[in-house]
N, C-alpha and C positions, 0 to 999 in steps of 0.2 A: 512425466508428472506435470501437474497444472498447478502455478504457479499464479496467483491473483493480486497485483499489486496495484493499494487501494490510497490516493492522495487525500489525507484530512479534510474536511470541508470548510466552507469559510471560515476563518476566524477571525477576532477581534483588530482592532491594528495595532493596539497599545496594552501592556501589562508590565510589572517589573523587570520580566525579563521576554526574552523571544519564546524561551520554553515553557511560561506560563502563561498563553495567550491560548483563551479558552476560546470555542465555537459560538458562533454569531448564530442568533436562531434561522437566519438563511442559513447557515453551512448545516446544521442538523436536520432542515427539510432537503437538502442534499445529499446527504448522507443515507437518509430513507431510501432513496429513491436508487441509490447506488445499490445499497444493502440488496432491493430486489431484485436485482440481478445475480445474486448471490444464492439466490432461493431455490431449494434443491440439490446447492453442492453439498459433497461428501468432505467438508474442510477437519486436516488433520487438527492443525496448526492453524493458530492466529498468533501474527508475529506483529510487533506494535514498538514503535518509539515511545522514548518516556518523555516527549512534549506533550504538554496536556489535553490538546486539541488533535492529537494522533490518539492517543488513552480516548478520550471521548469518542471519538468514530469511533473506534474500534470497541466499545461499549454499546453505541447505538445502533452497530452491524449485529452485536451479537442477541441485544435486546429484539429488534425488527427480525428477524431469524428464529427466535426463540432456541437458543445452541448454548447449552450448558459448556459448553470449553473453554477452556483457561483462557487470558487473555498471558503469552509470554513476553513480556516489555525485553528487549534486545538492544543493548546500549551502539549497534552499530548502523542505529538507522535514524538515526539525525541528519539536518538538512544538510550539513557538509561533509557530510559521512563520505566515504569511498566508493564508492560503487565495485571498482575490483574486490577490495574490501568486504565488500556485503556479498557479494556473488559468491565466497568461498564461504563464506557459515551456511550458506541454503541446504547445501547439503545434508547440514543436520539436520534436518525436518525431513523427512520422507512423506509421502504422500499429498493430497491436496494441499497448498497452504497458503494462507493469506498475510499479508506483507501490508501495514497502513502503515504509511511514512509521510516522506515528504517532497517538495522540488528542492532544488535540482536533483536528490537521491533518485527520485524513484524514474523520473524520464529518462537517466544518462543511464541508472541499471538494466532500464528496457531497452533502451537503444544499444547497451554494451552487448544484451542476453539475446539481443535477434541480429545482430551486426557482429558482431566479434570487436568493436574497439568503441572511440567516447565521442564519435564525430557524428552520429545521427542521433539524439535523444533524442526520446516522443514528448509530445509537447502534451501537457497536461494540466487541467483546469482544475480546479478545487471540486475534489471528490469524483474526479476520475478512477476508474476503474478498467485495468489493464486485465486479458487472460492470455495466459503465454503457456506452450504446450510442449516439452521434449525435457533433454538434459539441461541440467542449471550449466553449462557451460558455455562460456562466450559462442556465439554466432553459430550455436544448434538448436537454441528454441525458436518457435515458432507462435507471430500475431497469431491468437485464432480470438480475439476481440478486443474491441475499443469501446467504450460507455461514458461519454461526457452528458451528465445529468442537467447540464441549466437548463 
């Protein structure tokens, strides 16, 4: 399995709530750059946090790549959710999968899947894209790529 992890693009610093923070124009540009790295991938699923900036990021990826694939909103992919709980959910989505979410969840999830523990999270900037290959079992995935669009 190839698992792609995409952190949302740069978001506005304030909104009525953290969940309602939209992407900035810079964030939209970052996401479009990151999306190009996914061109040619055969995504079976696009999983996305319910937060606005993640939803906007996933929609930009879908538009940039001309995909008809639906977005699947998952409630276990918010910034404060458990990386272990998220890892346990991934087997329900076979095939090549893109998860659009936030830090610290994504950095910790990547570290968990690569190393089998939470002590070495990957450092991810906005719109960073990670490619992991292997079984979605902690410690058994391999880093296939890391892209920072800055």
